[in-house]
N, C-alpha and C positions, 0 to 999 in steps of 0.2 A: 835429296837435296834440301827438302824442307826441314828435315831433322837437323842437318848441318847448319842451315841458316838460323834455326832457333837456338842451337847451341852457341853459335857465334854472337847472336844479337839479343837473346833473351826473350824473343817473341816471334810470332809467325806472320806479322804484318809486313809482307814483302813489298817493297816499293816498286811501283810500276814504271817509274820514270828513270830508273837506274839501269844503264846498259848491261851491267853484270847480272842483274836479277830479273830482267824483263821476261825471259822465257819461263822462269819459275813463277813469277807473278801472274802471267797469263794462265798457266796451268792451275794455280791455286784459285784464281778468280773463277775458272771454269768449274772447279770442284764446288765452290760456294754456290754457283749457279745451279748445278745439279742438285745440291743439298736443298736449296730453296724451292726447287721444282719437285722435290721429293722423289728424284730419280737416281740419286746416288745410292749405291748398294750399302747395306748395313755393315758389311765387312769393311768397306772403305771409311764409312763414318766412324766405326770403332777404331780403326787405325789412326785416323786424324784426331779423334778425341783423346787417344792415348798420349798424344804430345800436347794436349791442352790448347788446341788452336782456337782462334776467335772466329766463329762463323760469320759474325757481323762486323767485319773489319772497319767499315766506314764509321760506325759508332765509336769505336775505339779511337780512331783518328780524330774525329770531331771532338771528343772529350779531351783528348790530349791537347789539341790546339786551343780549346776553350780554357783549359787550365793554364796554358802558357800566356794567353791573353790576360787572364785574371792576375797572374804574377806580374805582367807588364804594367797593368793598371795599378797594382799595389805599389810598385816601385816608382811609377811616374805620375800617378793621379789622374790618368785619362787612358782612353783606348785608341787614340789616334797614333797608330804606329807609323813612324816616318818611313818614306820609301827607301831611304838609305840606312835603315836599321840593320847594322852588321851582326849584332848578337844572335838574331834569329830571323833569317831572311824569309822563312816560311810563313811568318806572321804577316809579312808585307803583301803576299799574294792575295 
């Protein structure tokens, strides 16, 4: 499922708040937990590395949002994203 998700989306950062992907997101989150605890088998690590997963997804997400905010500031001259900003609702949260 993770391979199919990556093929379709171009990345392995599975959203946890999407009903269609929540089971995959939970599974992948658990794999990251095992990896960080150094209890994930080397075989599984190799398999996941073979599809170029991001072991530290939160950093990717943070950087992505930061770059979106930077673009908003470049376009608007400030970082005060209005609560009704329709172009990118995730910046409002």
